[in-house]
C-alpha positions in Angstrom: 31.7 -7.2 12.8 32.9 -10.7 11.7 36.6 -9.7 11.9 35.9 -8.1 15.6 34.5 -11.6 16.6 31.1 -10.2 17.2 29.2 -12.8 15.2 28.5 -16.3 16.3 26.6 -19.5 15.3 25.7 -21.7 18.2 28.5 -20.2 20.3 31.2 -20.5 17.7 32.6 -17.1 16.7 32.7 -16.7 12.8 36.0 -16.0 11.1 34.7 -15.8 7.5 31.8 -14.1 6.0 31.6 -17.2 3.3 28.9 -18.7 5.4 25.9 -20.1 4.3 22.6 -19.9 6.2 19.4 -21.7 5.7 17.7 -19.8 8.6 18.9 -17.7 11.6 18.6 -20.4 14.4 21.7 -20.1 16.5 22.9 -16.7 15.0 23.9 -14.2 17.7 25.4 -10.7 17.4 27.4 -9.6 20.8 25.8 -12.6 22.3 22.4 -11.7 21.5 19.9 -13.8 19.0 19.2 -12.3 15.7 15.5 -11.6 15.5 13.5 -13.0 12.7 12.9 -10.4 9.9 9.4 -8.7 10.6 7.0 -8.3 7.5 7.2 -5.0 5.7 4.6 -2.5 6.7 3.3 0.6 5.0 1.3 3.4 6.3 -0.3 6.5 5.0 0.2 9.6 7.2 -1.2 12.9 6.6 1.6 15.2 8.0 0.1 18.5 9.4 1.7 21.9 8.6 4.3 23.0 11.0 5.7 19.7 11.9 9.3 18.5 11.4 10.0 15.2 9.5 12.7 14.2 12.2 12.8 12.3 15.5 13.4 15.4 17.5 14.4 19.0 16.9 17.2 21.0 18.9 15.0 24.1 18.4 12.0 22.3 20.1 9.8 22.4 17.2 7.0 19.9 16.9 7.9 16.8 15.0 5.8 14.0 13.2 6.7 11.6 16.2 4.8 14.0 18.5 1.7 13.8 16.3 1.8 10.1 15.5 -0.4 8.0 17.8 1.3 5.7 20.4 1.4 1.9 19.8 2.7 2.0 16.2 5.7 -0.3 15.3 9.0 1.8 14.9 8.4 3.6 11.5 10.6 5.7 9.4 9.5 8.2 6.8 9.7 7.6 3.2 11.3 10.9 2.0 10.9 14.0 3.6 8.4 17.0 3.8 9.6 20.5 4.7 8.4 22.1 8.0 5.7 24.1 6.0 4.5 21.5 3.8 1.7 19.3 4.7 0.3 16.1 3.0 0.9 12.5 2.3 3.9 11.1 4.2 4.5 7.2 3.7 5.7 5.6 6.7 7.5 2.2 6.8 9.5 -0.3 9.1 11.6 -1.6 6.4 14.6 0.4 5.8 15.3 -1.4 2.4 11.9 -0.7 1.1 12.2 3.0 2.3 15.5 3.4 0.2 14.0 1.7 -2.9 11.2 4.1 -3.0 13.2 7.1 -2.3 16.0 6.4 -5.2 15.3 8.6 -8.2 16.3 5.7 -10.4 13.0 3.9 -9.0 11.0 6.8 -10.7 8.4 6.7 -8.1 6.0 9.9 -8.9 5.1 12.5 -6.1 2.4 14.7 -6.9 1.9 18.0 -4.9 -0.8 20.9 -5.1 0.8 24.2 -4.7 -1.2 27.6 -3.9 1.1 30.2 -5.3 0.9 34.1 -5.8 2.0 35.7 -9.1 1.6 35.4 -12.7 2.3 32.2 -14.8 1.0 30.6 -17.9 0.1 27.0 -18.7 2.8 27.3 -21.5 5.4 28.3 -19.0 4.5 25.2 -16.8 4.5 22.9 -19.7 8.1 24.0 -20.4 9.0 22.3 -16.9 8.6 18.9 -18.7 11.9 19.4 -20.3 13.5 19.9 -16.8 15.0 23.2 -15.6 18.2 24.5 -13.9 17.7 26.7 -11.0 20.9 28.4 -9.4 23.2 25.6 -10.8 20.8 22.7 -9.5 19.2 20.7 -12.3 15.6 19.4 -11.7 14.3 16.6 -13.9 11.0 16.7 -15.8 8.0 17.9 -14.1 4.5 17.5 -15.0 2.8 20.8 -14.0 -0.8 22.1 -14.9 -2.5 25.2 -13.7 -5.7 23.9 -12.0 -7.3 27.2 -11.4 -6.7 31.0 -11.0 -8.3 33.7 -8.8 -6.6 37.0 -9.5 -2.9 36.5 -8.7 -3.6 33.4 -6.7 -2.8 30.1 -8.5 -3.5 26.5 -7.6 -1.0 24.3 -9.5 -0.6 20.6 -9.5 2.9 19.2 -10.1 4.2 15.7 -10.6 7.8 14.8 -10.3 10.0 11.9 -9.6 13.1 13.3 -8.0 11.9 14.9 -4.9 15.1 17.1 -4.3 15.1 19.4 -1.4 12.6 22.0 -1.7 12.4 21.3 -5.4 8.6 22.6 -5.8 9.2 25.9 -4.0 12.5 26.7 -5.9 11.1 25.9 -9.3 7.9 27.9 -8.8 10.0 30.6 -7.2 12.2 30.5 -10.5 9.1 31.2 -12.4 8.2 34.4 -10.0 5.7 32.5 -7.9 5.6 32.7 -4.2 4.2 29.5 -2.8 1.9 30.0 0.4 0.6 26.5 0.7 2.2 23.3 -0.5 0.4 19.9 -0.2 1.6 16.5 -1.2 -1.3 14.6 -2.5 0.2 11.3 -3.7 3.3 9.1 -3.4 3.3 6.5 -6.3 -0.1 4.9 -6.3 -0.9 6.0 -2.8 -2.9 9.2 -2.1 -4.2 11.4 0.6 -7.7 11.0 -0.5 -10.1 11.1 2.6 -7.5 12.2 5.0 -7.0 15.2 7.1 -4.0 16.4 9.2 -2.7 13.8 11.8 -4.6 10.9 10.2 -2.8 7.4 9.7 -3.9 4.2 8.5 -2.1 1.1 7.2 -1.9 -0.2 3.5 -3.2 -3.6 3.1 -0.5 -6.1 3.0 -1.7 -7.7 -0.4 -1.8 -4.0 -2.0 1.7 -3.5 -0.7 2.9 -7.0 -2.0 1.6 -6.4 -5.6 2.9 -2.9 -5.6 6.6 -4.1 -4.7 6.5 -6.4 -7.4 6.2 -3.4 -9.9 9.2 -1.4 -8.5 
């Protein structure tokens, strides 16, 4: 952008990136003043089932932005939830924070509750703590526990840190289970407690500040 002459300070085009700034006063891009950075915001949103984690869908399916209330700042989802997965979806206005939360190297745990049909033992679930490879894709350690069982229907809680595409469904499918409902209940220290589909609220800034220092 500098090489293309798009950046200027007090009307003078920059010709080098080796420029130290104390503030953004007088800095323009394509002649427009650069806005001051806004404070990072973080929201809890309970994504309803059968909504897409996207701005729009060519197939016309409902997206999370069709459900979110009007008047919010521009928010981006941290990670994704499948069309048929419900539960906690964190939303932020800060792209850098979003990326930090999503990186597997950050080790942020995600917790899910899955209702699944089939037979599985706690011993089989505990083996997931060593990681597992399914159809050539390796998944890292998963802490999985059998919550309760009613016949062939099981409720299983799983905590993982990678969050690869359809990870829970693929891993449980590999164990011979068919997932009929999947709910994300927590992302890091933030939970969906007390929320119902479509609910959204903002995390207090002091809570967010202290959490960011732990990442």
